[in-house]
C-alpha positions in Angstrom: -32.0 -13.3 5.7 -31.5 -16.2 8.0 -31.8 -15.9 11.8 -28.5 -15.6 13.7 -28.2 -18.7 15.9 -25.9 -16.8 18.3 -28.6 -14.2 19.1 -31.4 -14.7 21.6 -33.8 -12.4 23.4 -33.3 -12.2 27.2 -36.2 -10.8 29.1 -35.2 -8.7 32.2 -36.9 -7.8 35.4 -40.6 -8.4 35.8 -41.4 -8.3 32.1 -42.8 -11.0 29.8 -42.3 -11.6 26.0 -45.6 -12.2 24.2 -46.5 -13.4 20.8 -49.5 -11.2 20.1 -52.9 -12.5 18.9 -54.8 -10.3 16.6 -57.8 -8.6 18.2 -61.0 -10.6 18.0 -64.2 -10.9 20.0 -63.2 -14.4 21.2 -59.6 -15.5 21.8 -58.2 -18.9 20.7 -58.4 -20.1 24.3 -62.1 -19.2 24.7 -62.0 -15.9 26.5 -64.8 -13.6 25.4 -63.8 -9.9 25.2 -66.5 -7.3 25.7 -67.2 -5.0 22.6 -65.9 -2.0 24.6 -62.5 -3.7 25.0 -62.2 -4.7 21.4 -63.5 -1.4 20.0 -61.2 0.7 22.0 -58.4 -1.9 21.9 -57.9 -1.4 25.7 -56.8 -5.0 26.1 -54.9 -7.4 23.9 -54.0 -11.1 24.2 -51.2 -13.4 23.3 -49.1 -16.3 24.3 -46.1 -15.9 26.7 -42.9 -17.0 25.1 -40.4 -15.9 27.8 -40.4 -14.3 31.3 -37.8 -12.3 33.2 -36.5 -13.5 36.6 -39.0 -11.2 38.5 -38.7 -8.1 40.6 -35.3 -7.7 42.2 -35.1 -7.6 46.0 -32.3 -5.9 47.9 -30.7 -7.9 50.7 -31.0 -6.4 54.2 -27.2 -6.1 54.3 -27.3 -3.7 51.4 -28.9 -1.1 53.6 -25.7 -0.5 55.7 -23.7 2.7 55.9 -21.2 1.7 53.2 -23.1 1.2 49.9 -19.8 1.1 47.9 -18.9 -2.3 49.4 -19.4 -5.2 47.1 -20.9 -8.3 48.4 -20.8 -11.8 46.9 -24.5 -12.4 47.6 -26.6 -13.8 44.7 -29.4 -11.5 43.6 -32.9 -12.5 44.8 -36.2 -11.9 43.0 -39.9 -11.9 43.7 -41.0 -14.8 41.5 -43.1 -14.2 38.4 -46.7 -15.4 38.3 -46.7 -15.6 34.5 -45.1 -18.7 33.0 -44.0 -19.6 29.5 -46.9 -21.1 27.6 -49.6 -19.1 29.5 -52.1 -17.2 27.5 -52.3 -13.6 28.8 -54.8 -10.8 28.6 -53.1 -7.5 29.2 -53.4 -3.7 28.9 -52.5 -2.7 25.3 -51.1 0.7 26.3 -48.5 -0.9 28.6 -47.0 -3.1 25.8 -43.9 -2.2 23.8 -43.7 -3.6 20.3 -40.4 -5.0 19.1 -39.2 -6.8 16.0 -36.5 -9.5 16.4 -35.3 -11.6 13.6 -38.2 -10.4 11.4 -40.9 -11.4 13.9 -43.2 -9.0 15.9 -43.3 -9.4 19.7 -44.7 -7.5 22.7 -42.8 -6.8 25.9 -45.2 -6.3 28.8 -44.6 -5.6 32.5 -46.2 -8.3 34.7 -48.3 -5.6 36.4 -50.1 -4.9 33.1 -51.4 -8.5 32.8 -55.0 -8.8 33.8 -55.5 -12.6 33.6 -53.6 -15.7 32.7 -55.0 -18.9 31.2 -52.9 -21.9 32.1 -53.3 -25.4 31.0 -52.6 -28.3 33.4 -51.1 -30.2 30.4 -47.7 -28.6 29.7 -47.7 -29.9 26.1 -51.2 -28.6 25.2 -49.9 -25.0 24.7 -47.2 -26.1 22.2 
């Protein structure tokens, strides 16, 4: 079955889409995981493929007495720390596994990410 070129994953809110890396003692980017983390699979790692826009913020004008009023204000977000291409170490229990176009991915809230490994060279992670 060929992938549908008209479909794409859109990550929402403060979540990230991760291509998981199989559990090992040492990750591809050189992080060493303690045996307790590997044995219990408390943490997992992977490469970030997409991020959501961030945590939505409500405008101060939305706190007025008439919440049914519609305003033309653009939504505002707290920006994401995670970026596409980062290598992430995150809590495994917080991840949700999905399959899209025959590939396995993980959707993880940014709050579940413990550390990010980011390269200064944007083409190094490709």
